[in-house]
C-alpha positions as CSV (number, residue, x, y, z in Angstrom):
1,M,0.0,0.0,0.0
2,T,1.4,3.4,-1.0
3,D,1.7,6.4,1.4
4,S,-1.1,8.2,-0.3
5,Q,-3.3,5.2,-0.1
6,Q,-2.6,4.8,3.6
7,A,-3.3,8.5,4.1
8,A,-6.5,8.1,2.2
9,D,-7.5,5.4,4.6
10,G,-6.6,7.6,7.6
11,E,-3.2,6.1,8.4
12,G,-0.2,8.4,8.4
13,E,0.4,11.7,6.7
14,D,-1.1,12.4,3.3
15,T,1.7,12.9,0.8
16,S,-0.4,12.7,-2.4
17,P,-0.1,15.6,-4.9
18,A,-1.9,18.9,-4.1
19,V,-5.2,19.5,-5.9
20,A,-5.2,23.2,-5.0
21,G,-2.9,25.6,-3.3
22,Q,-3.8,27.5,-0.2
23,R,-3.3,31.0,-1.6
24,P,-5.6,30.7,-4.6
25,V,-8.4,29.2,-2.5
26,E,-8.1,31.8,0.2
27,S,-7.9,34.6,-2.4
28,A,-11.0,33.4,-4.2
29,T,-12.9,33.0,-0.9
30,L,-11.9,36.5,0.2
31,A,-12.9,37.9,-3.2
32,I,-16.3,36.2,-3.1
33,I,-17.0,37.4,0.4
34,L,-15.8,40.9,-0.6
35,G,-18.3,40.9,-3.4
36,F,-21.1,39.7,-1.1
37,S,-20.1,42.4,1.4
38,A,-20.2,45.1,-1.3
39,L,-23.6,43.9,-2.4
40,M,-24.9,43.9,1.1
41,A,-23.5,47.4,1.8
42,W,-25.1,48.8,-1.3
43,D,-28.5,47.2,-0.6
44,N,-28.5,48.4,3.0
45,W,-27.4,51.8,2.0
46,R,-30.3,51.8,-0.4
47,T,-32.6,50.7,2.4
48,G,-31.4,53.4,4.7
49,I,-28.4,53.8,7.0
50,R,-29.2,57.0,8.9
51,W,-30.2,57.5,12.5
52,E,-33.6,58.9,12.9
53,S,-35.5,60.3,15.9
54,T,-37.0,56.9,16.5
55,G,-33.6,55.1,16.2
56,P,-31.6,53.6,13.4
57,Q,-33.1,52.8,10.0
58,A,-33.4,49.2,8.8
59,G,-30.0,49.2,7.0
60,Y,-27.9,50.9,9.7
61,F,-26.5,47.9,11.5
62,P,-26.2,45.5,8.5
63,F,-24.4,48.3,6.5
64,W,-21.7,48.7,9.1
65,V,-21.3,45.0,9.5
66,S,-20.9,44.6,5.7
67,L,-18.3,47.3,5.7
68,I,-16.3,45.6,8.5
69,M,-16.5,42.3,6.5
70,A,-15.3,44.1,3.4
71,G,-12.5,45.7,5.3
72,A,-11.4,42.3,6.7
73,C,-11.5,40.9,3.1
74,V,-9.4,43.7,1.7
75,Y,-6.9,43.2,4.6
76,G,-6.8,39.5,3.8
77,L,-6.3,40.0,0.1
78,I,-3.4,42.5,0.7
79,G,-1.9,39.9,3.0
80,E,-2.2,37.2,0.2
81,L,-0.7,39.7,-2.3
82,L,2.3,40.3,0.0
83,K,2.9,36.6,0.4
84,R,2.9,35.8,-3.3
85,R,6.7,35.3,-3.5
86,Q,6.7,32.7,-0.7
87,P,6.1,29.1,-1.5
88,D,2.4,28.1,-1.4
89,A,1.2,25.4,1.0
90,P,-1.3,22.8,-0.4
91,F,-4.9,23.5,0.5
92,V,-6.1,20.0,-0.2
93,R,-4.3,16.9,-1.4
94,R,-5.6,14.3,-3.7
95,G,-6.3,11.8,-0.9
96,Q,-8.0,14.4,1.2
97,F,-10.1,15.6,-1.7
98,R,-11.2,12.0,-2.5
99,R,-12.5,11.7,1.1
100,V,-14.4,15.0,0.8
101,M,-15.9,13.8,-2.5
102,Q,-16.9,10.5,-0.8
103,V,-19.2,12.6,1.4
104,F,-20.2,15.5,-1.0
105,V,-21.3,13.5,-4.0
106,P,-23.6,11.1,-2.1
107,S,-25.0,14.1,-0.2
108,L,-25.7,15.9,-3.5
109,V,-27.4,12.8,-4.9
110,Y,-29.4,12.5,-1.6
111,V,-30.8,16.1,-2.0
112,A,-31.7,15.4,-5.6
113,A,-33.2,12.0,-4.8
114,M,-35.3,13.5,-2.0
115,Q,-37.5,15.3,-4.6
116,W,-38.7,11.9,-6.0
117,L,-38.1,9.4,-3.2
118,G,-39.0,11.5,-0.3
119,L,-37.0,12.2,2.9
120,Y,-37.3,8.8,4.5
121,V,-36.4,6.5,1.6
122,S,-33.6,8.8,0.6
123,S,-32.3,8.9,4.1
124,L,-32.4,5.1,4.4
125,L,-30.4,4.8,1.2
126,L,-27.9,7.5,2.2
127,I,-27.2,6.0,5.7
128,A,-26.9,2.4,4.4
129,G,-24.8,3.6,1.5
130,F,-22.4,5.6,3.7
131,M,-22.0,2.8,6.2
132,R,-21.2,0.3,3.5
133,W,-19.1,2.5,1.2
134,V,-17.2,4.7,3.7
135,G,-17.3,2.5,6.8
136,R,-17.0,-0.9,5.0
137,I,-19.6,-2.3,7.4
138,K,-21.5,-5.6,6.6
139,W,-24.6,-5.1,4.5
140,W,-27.0,-6.5,7.0
141,I,-25.8,-4.1,9.8
142,C,-26.0,-1.1,7.3
143,I,-29.6,-2.0,6.4
144,V,-30.8,-2.6,9.9
145,T,-29.2,0.6,11.3
146,A,-30.5,2.7,8.4
147,L,-34.0,1.1,8.8
148,V,-34.1,1.7,12.6
149,F,-32.9,5.3,12.2
150,T,-35.4,6.0,9.3
151,V,-38.3,4.5,11.2
152,A,-37.4,6.6,14.3
153,M,-37.2,9.7,12.1
154,F,-40.6,8.9,10.6
155,I,-42.2,8.4,14.0
156,T,-40.7,11.6,15.4
157,F,-41.6,13.9,12.5
158,E,-44.7,12.4,11.0
159,I,-46.5,11.0,14.0
160,A,-45.2,12.7,17.2
161,F,-44.7,16.2,15.9
162,D,-46.9,16.1,12.7
163,V,-44.3,18.0,10.7
164,I,-44.7,18.1,6.9
165,M,-41.7,16.5,5.3
166,P,-40.9,15.7,1.6
167,K,-42.9,12.6,0.7
168,G,-42.2,10.0,-1.9
169,P,-44.2,7.3,-3.5
170,L,-43.7,4.9,-0.5
171,E,-45.2,7.4,1.9
172,R,-48.1,8.1,-0.4
173,L,-48.7,4.3,-0.8
174,L,-48.8,4.0,3.1
175,G,-51.3,6.9,3.2
176,Y,-49.0,9.7,4.6
């Protein structure tokens, strides 16, 4: 087993190649938050940022918070610009990115599947799938655990609290 495979399995330090450097990721994040802060500052300025006889207008506090956020982003971007000659540390390595994708992709599929299968069937599939794929647990344990959790979730939300949750064909077939 190679070092990167061991690191991907949680053993030892990950020495796989870097997928992205720390500086570009931090700079992009700061730029996105700066853009969001500028949008929020403009929108709150438009709403009103003055102090009236009855107190502050609706945009007063959010305007100043967005300016503080923008200032922090500018500070961070300047710091990144000043460090551009120094070697860049890896933000995420291939083995680490693989583990993140092992969670992200099924979660994305879960959200999409929930529209057609409903919350409970999708949750059962997600839990059992994670336990088997990531945890490498025996199938019967995965199915029993996912079934117990899903039934407990159904009883809690549908019966005990009467909360409206996304329904799929199975729930409709059962009359819920």
